[in-house]
C-alpha positions as CSV (number, residue, x, y, z in Angstrom):
1,M,66.7,66.1,128.9
2,A,70.3,67.6,129.3
3,D,71.6,70.4,127.5
4,A,74.5,68.9,125.3
5,R,76.0,72.2,124.3
6,R,79.6,73.1,125.6
7,P,79.6,75.3,128.8
8,L,81.1,79.2,127.6
9,Q,81.5,81.8,129.6
10,A,83.7,84.6,127.6
11,I,84.5,85.0,124.3
12,F,87.7,86.8,123.6
13,F,88.0,89.0,120.1
14,D,91.2,90.6,118.6
15,I,91.0,94.1,117.2
16,D,92.3,94.4,114.2
17,D,90.8,92.8,110.6
18,T,88.7,91.5,113.3
19,L,86.7,93.9,114.9
20,Y,87.2,96.3,112.0
21,S,89.6,96.3,108.4
22,T,92.8,97.5,109.3
23,T,94.2,96.6,106.0
24,D,92.1,99.0,104.1
25,F,91.9,101.9,106.6
26,A,95.4,102.0,107.0
27,A,95.9,102.0,103.0
28,Q,93.3,104.9,102.7
29,A,95.5,106.5,105.2
30,R,98.6,106.1,104.2
31,R,97.6,107.1,101.0
32,N,95.6,110.2,102.3
33,A,99.6,111.3,104.3
34,V,101.2,111.0,101.1
35,R,98.4,113.3,99.2
36,A,98.6,116.0,101.8
37,M,102.4,116.1,102.2
38,I,102.7,116.8,98.4
39,G,99.7,119.4,98.8
40,A,101.9,121.0,101.5
41,G,104.8,121.2,98.6
42,L,106.7,117.8,98.4
43,E,107.5,117.8,95.1
44,A,107.3,114.2,94.1
45,D,105.4,112.0,92.7
46,E,102.4,110.3,94.6
47,D,103.0,106.6,94.1
48,E,107.0,106.5,94.5
49,V,106.2,108.4,97.6
50,Y,103.8,106.1,98.7
51,Q,105.8,103.0,97.6
52,E,108.4,104.1,99.9
53,L,106.5,104.7,102.7
54,L,105.1,101.5,102.3
55,E,109.1,100.5,102.4
56,I,109.3,101.6,105.6
57,I,106.9,100.5,107.4
58,A,107.4,96.8,106.4
59,E,111.1,97.8,107.6
60,F,110.7,99.8,110.9
61,S,107.0,98.2,111.6
62,S,103.5,99.5,111.9
63,N,104.1,100.9,115.0
64,Y,107.1,102.9,114.6
65,H,106.2,106.3,115.8
66,M,108.7,108.4,113.3
67,H,107.3,107.0,109.7
68,Y,107.2,110.2,107.9
69,N,111.0,111.7,109.1
70,Q,112.3,108.3,107.8
71,L,110.1,108.8,104.4
72,L,112.1,112.5,104.1
73,K,115.3,111.0,104.9
74,R,114.8,108.5,101.9
75,L,113.9,110.9,99.4
76,P,116.1,113.2,97.4
77,R,116.4,116.9,99.4
78,Q,115.3,119.1,96.1
79,Y,111.6,117.0,96.5
80,F,111.1,119.5,99.2
81,A,114.1,122.1,99.0
82,H,112.1,124.9,99.1
83,V,109.4,124.2,102.4
84,N,110.2,123.4,105.9
85,P,110.2,119.6,106.2
86,A,108.6,119.6,110.1
87,I,105.6,121.2,108.0
88,L,105.5,118.5,105.4
89,I,105.6,115.6,108.6
90,A,103.0,117.5,110.3
91,A,100.7,117.8,107.0
92,G,101.1,113.7,107.0
93,V,100.3,113.5,110.6
94,V,97.0,115.7,110.2
95,A,95.7,113.9,107.2
96,Y,96.8,110.6,109.0
97,H,94.5,111.0,112.3
98,R,91.8,112.9,110.0
99,T,91.4,110.0,108.3
100,K,90.7,108.0,111.6
101,D,88.0,110.3,112.5
102,E,86.6,109.4,109.0
103,L,87.2,106.1,108.2
104,L,88.3,103.9,111.7
105,K,84.8,102.3,112.1
106,P,83.4,98.9,112.9
107,Y,82.8,96.0,110.2
108,P,78.5,96.9,109.5
109,D,78.0,93.3,112.0
110,V,79.7,94.1,114.8
111,V,77.6,96.3,116.7
112,D,75.2,94.0,116.2
113,G,77.3,90.5,116.9
114,L,78.1,92.4,119.9
115,Q,74.6,92.9,121.0
116,E,73.2,90.0,120.5
117,L,75.9,88.5,122.1
118,S,75.7,90.5,125.1
119,K,72.1,89.6,125.3
120,E,73.6,85.5,126.1
121,G,74.8,86.5,129.4
122,L,78.2,86.1,128.2
123,S,81.6,88.2,129.3
124,L,82.9,89.6,126.0
125,G,87.0,90.7,125.9
126,I,89.8,91.5,123.8
127,I,93.0,89.6,123.4
128,T,95.2,92.0,121.1
129,S,99.3,92.4,119.9
130,G,100.3,96.0,119.7
131,L,100.9,99.4,121.4
132,E,99.2,100.0,124.6
133,I,97.5,103.3,124.3
134,K,97.3,102.5,120.3
135,Q,95.4,99.8,120.6
136,A,93.0,101.6,123.4
137,E,92.2,104.4,120.8
138,K,91.1,101.7,118.3
139,L,88.2,100.6,121.0
140,V,87.6,103.7,121.9
141,R,86.9,105.2,118.6
142,L,85.1,102.1,117.5
143,D,83.0,102.6,120.1
144,L,83.2,99.2,121.3
145,T,84.0,99.6,124.7
146,R,80.5,99.7,126.2
147,F,80.0,96.1,125.2
148,L,82.8,94.7,126.9
149,N,84.6,93.8,130.4
150,G,86.5,96.3,131.5
151,R,88.8,93.4,133.5
152,A,88.9,91.3,130.4
153,I,91.1,93.3,127.9
154,F,94.7,92.5,127.6
155,I,96.5,94.2,125.3
156,S,100.3,92.4,124.5
157,E,102.3,96.0,125.3
158,Q,100.7,95.7,128.8
159,I,101.0,92.7,130.0
160,G,104.7,92.1,128.4
161,I,103.6,89.3,126.1
162,D,102.6,88.9,122.4
163,K,101.3,86.8,120.1
164,P,101.8,83.5,119.4
165,N,103.5,83.0,122.7
166,V,100.4,81.0,124.6
167,K,101.0,82.5,128.0
168,L,99.1,85.9,126.8
169,Y,95.8,83.6,126.5
170,S,96.7,81.5,129.7
171,R,96.9,85.4,131.3
172,A,93.8,86.1,130.3
173,C,91.8,83.5,131.2
174,R,93.8,82.9,134.7
175,D,93.6,87.1,135.3
176,C,89.8,86.8,134.7
177,G,89.4,83.4,136.4
178,W,87.7,81.3,133.5
179,E,89.2,78.0,132.5
180,P,90.1,78.0,129.1
181,R,88.0,75.7,127.8
182,A,85.2,78.0,129.3
183,C,86.3,80.8,126.5
184,M,86.2,80.8,122.8
185,Y,88.9,83.7,121.1
186,V,87.8,85.6,117.3
187,G,90.4,86.5,115.2
188,D,91.7,86.5,111.7
189,H,95.1,85.2,111.5
190,P,95.3,81.7,110.1
191,E,98.2,80.6,112.8
192,K,98.9,83.5,115.8
193,D,95.0,83.3,116.5
194,V,94.4,79.6,116.5
195,A,97.4,77.3,117.2
196,P,98.3,79.3,120.8
197,P,94.8,79.6,122.3
198,A,93.6,75.5,120.7
199,S,96.8,74.8,122.4
200,I,95.4,75.5,126.0
201,G,91.2,74.6,125.1
202,M,90.2,77.7,124.2
203,T,87.2,77.4,120.9
204,T,88.8,78.9,118.0
205,V,87.1,81.2,115.9
206,L,88.5,81.9,112.8
207,S,87.1,85.4,110.9
208,R,87.8,85.6,107.2
209,R,86.6,88.7,105.6
210,D,88.6,90.0,103.5
211,G,91.8,90.7,104.7
212,K,95.4,90.1,103.8
213,Y,95.4,86.3,105.4
214,M,92.7,85.2,103.0
215,G,95.0,82.9,101.2
216,V,97.3,81.8,104.5
217,R,96.6,78.6,106.3
218,G,97.6,77.9,109.6
219,S,99.2,74.7,112.0
220,R,96.2,74.1,113.2
221,A,92.5,74.3,111.6
222,P,90.6,76.2,113.7
223,D,86.9,74.9,115.5
224,Y,85.3,77.5,113.1
225,T,85.6,79.6,110.2
226,I,83.1,82.6,109.8
227,S,82.7,85.3,107.6
228,D,80.4,87.6,109.3
229,W,78.8,87.9,112.6
230,T,76.1,86.7,111.8
231,E,77.6,83.6,111.9
232,L,79.3,84.0,115.4
233,V,76.1,84.7,116.9
234,A,74.2,81.3,115.4
235,L,77.3,79.1,116.3
236,V,77.3,80.1,119.4
237,R,73.6,79.9,120.1
238,R,73.6,76.5,118.1
239,D,76.7,74.9,120.2
240,F,77.5,76.3,123.8
241,R,75.6,77.5,126.5
242,S,76.6,80.6,128.2
243,T,77.4,80.3,132.3
244,Q,76.8,83.5,134.3
245,R,78.3,86.8,133.7
246,L,82.0,87.6,135.7
């Protein structure tokens, strides 16, 4: 009897709030940075400084590299009249990176999920929006590169195309030599991670955990919605048949 399951050659993943909790990590890292700055001599209320930092991030984006410099420009000078501002900035940077060492970990079910999917003969890759080295650093810190096809990692800054441009997804499939209909995309954004890849025939999986998009609906429904990766592994085994790895 013929196998009616759909052929599947590869699965691409988003990184942020898909492989790990970016939302939780970022909140804790920023809070720790503010506390470190206060500990280094910034005489200000923690919540006031933290809210100002969030406003800066909203204005300049999370990829801006001088958040703490802007923060000191916006705070009253008397808050740090008796300390070199460079020390405060350095304290914030160091605290942020220490938090990376402590808290930047994959979701508990992600490693097991990747191990199981690897057994299915699938190529596993990344399509992510962000800065080249910053996104690559996340994969290294998460210790997930061992599961990935090195030819199937696509970072928006690196290739000059960003979400939600459908060309990002088309480029990834084309460069790997895969038909979009034989590829799956797993992400957490109900619009950017669903409508563009779906428009070229990729299977879309929306990962719904406790991230910032939990209450957001996209313009197009995903093919699947999951709350953890045991569900992802189960649906792949149930509805798809894998083809040979690249």
